[in-house]
C-alpha positions in Angstrom: 0.0 0.0 0.0 1.4 3.4 -1.1 1.8 6.0 1.6 0.0 9.3 1.3 1.7 12.6 2.2 0.0 16.0 2.5 1.8 19.4 2.2 0.4 22.0 4.5 1.3 25.5 5.7 0.3 29.1 5.4 0.2 30.7 1.9 3.4 31.5 0.0 5.8 29.3 2.0 6.7 27.3 -1.1 4.3 24.3 -0.9 3.7 24.1 -4.6 7.4 24.5 -5.4 8.0 21.5 -3.1 5.2 19.6 -4.7 6.6 20.2 -8.2 10.1 19.2 -7.0 8.9 15.9 -5.6 6.6 14.9 -8.5 9.4 15.8 -10.9 7.2 18.1 -13.1 5.8 21.6 -13.0 2.3 20.5 -12.3 1.3 23.1 -9.7 1.2 26.7 -10.6 3.9 28.7 -8.7 4.0 32.5 -8.3 5.2 35.0 -5.7 1.5 36.0 -5.2 0.0 34.2 -2.2 -3.0 31.9 -2.7 -2.3 30.7 -6.3 -3.2 27.1 -5.3 -6.8 26.5 -4.6 -7.8 22.9 -5.2 -6.2 20.0 -3.5 -3.8 18.7 -6.1 -2.6 15.0 -6.2 0.5 13.6 -7.8 2.7 10.5 -7.8 5.9 11.6 -6.0 9.3 10.1 -5.8 12.4 10.9 -3.7 15.4 8.7 -4.3 13.9 5.2 -4.2 10.8 6.2 -2.3 7.4 6.4 -4.0 4.2 7.9 -2.5 1.0 9.8 -3.2 1.4 13.5 -2.6 -1.2 16.2 -2.0 -0.6 19.9 -2.6 -3.0 22.1 -0.7 -4.1 25.7 -0.6 -3.0 25.8 3.0 -5.1 26.5 6.1 -7.1 29.7 6.5 -9.0 31.2 9.4 -11.9 32.2 7.2 -15.4 31.2 8.3 -18.6 30.1 6.6 -18.8 29.2 2.9 -16.3 31.7 1.5 -13.8 30.6 -1.1 -11.0 30.7 1.5 -13.0 28.6 4.0 -13.7 26.0 1.3 -10.0 25.9 0.3 -9.1 25.5 4.0 -11.6 22.6 4.3 -10.0 20.9 1.3 -6.6 21.2 3.1 -8.1 19.6 6.3 -9.5 16.8 4.2 -6.1 16.1 2.8 -4.7 15.9 6.4 -7.4 13.4 7.3 -6.5 11.2 4.3 -2.8 11.4 4.8 -0.4 9.1 6.6 2.0 11.9 7.3 1.9 15.7 7.0 4.7 18.0 5.7 4.2 21.2 7.7 6.0 23.9 5.7 7.2 27.2 7.1 9.3 30.0 5.4 12.8 29.9 7.0 13.5 33.5 5.8 10.4 34.9 7.6 10.8 32.6 10.7 7.9 31.4 12.7 4.8 33.8 12.4 1.7 33.9 14.6 -0.2 32.3 11.6 2.3 29.4 11.7 1.7 28.9 15.4 -2.1 28.9 15.0 -2.0 26.5 12.0 0.4 24.2 13.8 -2.1 23.9 16.7 -4.9 23.0 14.3 -2.7 20.4 12.6 -1.7 18.9 16.0 -5.4 18.5 16.9 -5.8 16.2 13.8 -3.5 13.6 15.5 -1.4 12.8 12.4 2.4 12.4 12.3 4.0 15.7 11.3 7.4 16.4 9.6 8.4 20.0 10.0 10.0 21.5 6.9 11.8 24.9 6.9 11.7 25.9 3.3 13.8 28.6 1.6 16.7 27.7 3.8 19.4 28.1 1.1 22.6 29.7 2.4 23.6 30.2 6.0 21.5 33.3 6.6 18.4 31.4 7.3 19.6 29.5 10.4 17.8 31.7 12.8 14.4 30.9 11.2 15.2 27.2 11.2 16.1 27.3 15.0 12.9 29.2 15.7 10.9 26.4 14.2 11.6 24.2 17.3 9.0 26.1 19.2 6.2 24.7 17.1 6.6 21.4 19.0 7.0 19.1 15.9 10.5 18.1 16.7 13.6 18.8 14.5 12.9 21.1 11.6 14.3 20.0 8.2 16.1 22.9 6.4 15.5 22.6 2.7 15.3 24.7 -0.5 12.5 23.3 -2.7 13.5 25.7 -5.5 17.2 24.6 -5.5 16.7 21.0 -4.5 18.8 21.4 -1.3 18.3 19.3 1.9 16.1 16.6 0.2 18.3 13.9 1.8 17.0 15.0 5.2 13.5 14.8 3.9 14.2 11.3 2.5 15.3 10.2 6.0 12.1 11.6 7.6 9.8 10.1 5.0 11.4 6.7 4.9 9.4 5.1 7.8 6.1 6.1 6.1 6.8 5.1 2.5 7.6 2.1 0.4 10.6 1.6 -1.8 10.2 1.4 -5.6 10.5 -2.2 -6.7 8.8 -3.7 -3.6 6.5 -5.6 -5.9 4.8 -7.6 -3.1 3.6 -4.3 -1.6 4.5 -5.4 1.9 4.2 -2.6 4.4 7.5 -1.2 5.6 8.6 -0.7 9.2 11.8 1.1 10.0 13.9 1.7 6.9 17.2 -0.1 6.3 20.6 1.4 7.1 21.8 3.0 3.9 25.5 2.1 3.3 27.6 3.1 0.3 31.0 1.8 -0.6 33.3 4.2 -2.5 36.9 4.3 -3.5 39.3 4.6 -6.4 38.9 2.3 -9.5 40.0 -1.3 -8.8 40.1 -0.9 -5.1 38.0 -4.0 -4.7 34.5 -2.5 -4.1 32.5 -5.0 -6.2 34.4 -7.9 -4.8 33.7 -6.7 -1.2 30.0 -6.3 -2.1 29.8 -9.8 -3.5 31.5 -11.2 -0.4 29.1 -9.4 1.9 26.1 -10.6 0.0 27.4 -14.1 -0.4 26.8 -14.2 -4.2 28.2 -12.9 -7.4 25.9 -9.9 -7.5 28.4 -7.5 -9.1 30.8 -7.9 -12.1 34.4 -8.1 -11.0 37.7 -8.4 -12.8 41.3 -7.0 -13.1 40.1 -4.1 -15.3 39.6 -0.8 -13.6 36.2 0.9 -14.0 34.0 -2.1 -14.6 31.2 -0.7 -12.4 29.5 2.4 -13.8 26.1 2.7 -12.1 25.5 3.0 -8.4 23.9 -0.4 -7.8 21.9 -1.1 -4.6 21.3 -4.5 -2.9 19.4 -5.3 0.2 20.6 -7.8 2.8 20.3 -8.4 6.5 23.2 -8.8 9.0 22.6 -9.8 12.6 19.0 -8.6 12.4 19.9 -5.2 10.9 18.4 -4.5 7.4 21.0 -2.8 5.1 20.7 -1.3 1.7 24.2 -1.5 0.2 25.4 0.6 -2.8 28.3 -0.4 -4.9 29.6 2.6 -6.8 31.9 3.5 -9.7 35.5 4.3 -8.9 36.2 8.0 -8.2 39.5 9.3 -9.6 40.9 12.8 -9.3 38.8 15.3 -11.2 41.6 16.0 -13.6 41.8 12.4 -14.6 38.1 11.9 -15.2 37.6 11.7 -19.0 34.6 11.0 -21.2 30.9 11.5 -20.7 30.3 8.0 -19.3 32.9 8.2 -16.6 31.6 11.7 -15.6 28.1 10.3 -15.3 29.3 7.3 -13.3 31.2 9.6 -10.9 28.1 11.8 -10.6 26.0 8.7 -9.7 28.6 7.7 -7.1 28.5 11.2 -5.5 24.7 11.0 -5.4 24.9 7.6 -3.6 27.1 9.4 -0.9 24.4 12.0 -0.5 21.7 9.5 0.1 23.8 7.2 2.3 23.9 7.3 6.0 27.3 5.6 6.4 30.0 5.4 3.8 32.9 2.9 3.6 35.9 4.4 1.9 37.8 1.5 0.5 41.6 1.8 0.0 43.8 -0.7 -1.8 46.3 -1.4 0.9 48.6 -3.3 -1.5 49.5 0.1 -3.1 50.9 3.3 -1.6 48.2 5.5 -0.1 47.4 8.4 -2.4 46.1 11.9 -1.7 42.9 11.0 -3.5 42.1 8.3 -0.9 42.2 10.8 1.9 40.3 13.3 -0.3 37.4 10.8 -0.6 37.3 10.6 3.2 37.2 14.4 3.4 34.4 14.4 0.8 32.3 12.1 2.9 32.9 14.2 6.0 31.9 17.3 4.2 28.6 15.7 3.3 28.1 15.0 7.0 28.0 11.2 6.7 29.4 8.6 9.1 32.8 7.3 7.8 34.5 3.9 8.0 37.9 3.4 6.4 38.6 -0.1 5.0 42.0 -1.3 3.9 41.4 -3.9 1.2 43.7 -6.7 -0.1 45.3 -6.9 3.3 46.6 -10.4 2.6 49.0 -8.8 0.0 50.5 -6.4 2.5 53.9 -7.5 3.8 54.7 -5.1 6.7 51.2 -4.8 8.1 52.0 -2.8 11.3 53.9 -0.2 9.4 51.1 0.2 6.8 48.4 0.6 9.5 50.5 3.1 11.4 51.2 5.1 8.2 47.5 5.3 7.3 46.4 6.4 10.8 49.2 9.0 10.8 48.0 10.4 7.5 44.4 10.6 8.8 45.5 12.5 11.9 47.5 15.0 9.8 45.1 15.5 6.9 41.7 14.9 8.4 41.6 16.2 12.0 37.9 17.1 11.6 37.0 13.3 11.7 39.7 12.3 14.2 39.3 8.7 15.3 37.7 7.4 12.2 37.6 3.5 12.5 40.1 1.7 10.3 39.4 -1.9 9.4 41.6 -4.3 7.5 39.9 -6.8 5.2 40.5 -9.3 2.5 37.3 -9.8 0.5 38.6 -12.7 -1.5 39.6 -14.6 1.6 36.4 -13.4 3.4 38.4 -12.0 6.3 37.4 -8.9 8.3 33.9 -8.6 6.9 32.2 -9.0 10.3 34.6 -6.4 11.9 33.8 -4.0 9.0 30.0 -4.3 9.5 30.5 -4.0 13.3 32.4 -0.7 12.7 29.6 0.5 10.4 27.0 0.0 13.1 29.3 1.6 15.7 29.8 4.6 13.5 26.0 4.9 12.9 25.4 4.9 16.7 27.8 7.8 17.1 26.4 9.6 14.1 22.9 9.4 15.6 24.1 10.5 19.1 22.2 13.1 21.0 23.4 14.9 24.1 21.0 16.6 26.5 21.3 20.4 26.9 22.0 20.0 30.6 24.8 17.5 30.0 26.2 19.7 27.2 26.3 22.8 29.3 27.8 21.2 32.3 30.6 20.0 29.9 30.9 23.4 28.3 31.2 25.1 31.7 34.1 22.8 32.7 35.8 23.2 29.3 35.7 27.0 29.5 37.0 26.9 33.1 40.0 24.8 31.9 40.7 27.0 28.9 38.8 30.3 28.7 38.1 31.7 25.2 40.6 34.3 23.9 40.1 38.0 23.9 40.7 39.4 20.4 41.0 43.2 20.2 41.0 43.3 24.0 37.4 42.0 24.3 37.0 38.5 25.6 34.7 36.1 23.7 31.8 35.1 25.9 30.1 31.7 25.4 26.7 31.7 27.2 25.3 28.3 26.5 25.1 25.5 23.9 22.5 23.0 22.7 22.5 20.2 20.2 20.6 21.4 17.2 20.7 18.3 15.1 22.1 14.8 14.8 23.2 12.8 11.8 25.8 14.3 12.1 26.0 15.8 15.6 25.5 19.6 15.2 25.8 22.0 18.1 24.5 25.6 18.3 26.7 27.7 20.5 25.4 31.1 21.7 27.3 34.0 23.0 29.0 37.3 22.1 31.7 38.0 19.5 31.6 34.3 18.4 32.5 35.4 14.8 36.0 36.2 16.1 36.5 32.8 17.7 39.7 31.4 16.3 39.8 28.0 14.6 42.2 26.7 17.3 39.5 27.3 20.0 36.9 25.6 17.9 39.2 22.6 17.5 39.7 22.6 21.3 35.9 22.4 21.9 35.5 19.8 19.1 38.2 17.6 20.4 36.8 17.9 23.9 33.4 16.8 22.7 34.9 13.8 20.9 36.8 12.7 24.0 34.2 13.2 26.6 31.2 12.0 24.6 33.0 9.4 22.5 32.2 11.0 19.2 35.2 9.6 17.4 35.2 9.2 13.7 32.1 11.3 12.9 31.9 14.9 11.6 31.0 17.4 14.2 29.5 20.8 13.2 29.2 24.0 15.1 26.7 26.8 14.5 27.9 30.0 16.2 25.1 32.4 17.1 24.7 35.6 19.1 21.8 36.3 21.3 20.6 36.0 24.9 20.4 32.9 26.9 16.7 31.9 27.2 17.5 29.7 30.1 18.9 32.6 32.1 15.9 33.8 34.1 17.7 36.8 35.5 18.0 38.4 32.1 
C-alpha cells in the first residue's frame, strides 16, 4: 500500500514548489503572489527510491462560513485526514509567524504524524528561522530549499518510515527503513568484490580491469537482524583524470549515492601506496556529513602490516583532523576476512552519528571546558560563550550562543570539538558548530 503525504502550511511558504520538486514536473502553478493554489492537487511523487502519493493544498485559513477561502481550507483539512503523514512547511526566511503557530495547533489536533519543513533555507543566513521552528513542537525542523533542491536527503530520512521503496513488488508494508550504506573508492580498489562477499553471491561484475562498475547499484541484505541497503559505486578518480561522458556520469552517480547514504565505507587498496585521492574521498564524505569507516582492502597482500596501518592512521591525523578517530578496518574480501569487523564498525559509526546529548549535559561539559581553557580576547574584548544546545544529529550539530563568536579562532573551535569527541566518545564522525549571538533563554535573571 502506497503512503499518502500532504503538504500543509500558510500561503506562500513554497508548498507548490516543493510539490513540483517531488513529483518531478511543474504541475502546480507557482508564483510569488500568495494563494495561487486553490484545489487539493494530487501527484505520484518520488524521492530517491521512495514512491508515495502527494497532496498539494491551498493551506489553512481562518476564514469562516462558505467563503472561497474557507472551502479551500476545508480541502486542506480533508487532505490531512486522508494522509499518513503531514509535511508542515514554514518559510525559514520569515521565521515562525503567529499564523504558523495557529495552524500548527490546528494540525496537531488532527492527530497525524508531522514532519516540520523549513523551506527557503538556502545559504547560512536562514539558520535563525530554522532554529525558531523548534518552538512549534513538531521536533527537529528540516532545512530545505525546494527551489534549488537542497536538503532533500534530510526529507528522505524523515519520510522513509512512512513510505515504500520502488521495486517492492509484493507491496509489503515497511517498518523502519534499512541502514543505507555506500562503498566508495578509487577504481580497482575491490569495491565490487567486497559487495559480492558481503552478499554471499556474485551480484556485481568483477575483474582486473579498472572501471567495470558504472552505475551505483543497490542491494538489500540483513546482518545480525539489521536490514541494510548497500550501494556499490563506480571508482572515483581525481577530477583532472576523469575523462569521457560515461565516466563523468558514473562519478556523478557515485556522488549521489554518498548524499543518500547514512554511512560510507571508503575502500583503499592497501597493496598500493596511499594516495592523496584516498584521503580526499574521506574528506568528501565528512563534508557531506556522513558517518565514515575506512577499510584497507587486499590486506593479505601487505607485507609489513604494522607499518602500513601506522602510516594510514598518521595520514588521517595529519590531513583529516575534523574526523579524528575514524575507524580503520583491515579486510581481505577474496579470503572473506574482516567482513564482520567491518560491519560492526559501520553499526558503531552509525550509533555515534545518531548521538544526542541533552542540553543539561552539554552545558555542564561546556562550563568545565571554559574553566580549563577560557576563550581568547581578540582586540581586548573576551569572547563570551553563554550556552550550547545540540541542534541536530546525523551528524551531531551543536549551536553555541554568546558574544563575539564570529571572532572565535579555529584553534579554540578545535579545542571544543576535540573535547566533545573525547568526553562523549564521538570519534570518527563529523561534528558541526553553529555559532550564534543572542541572549540565553535559560537565564531567568535576564
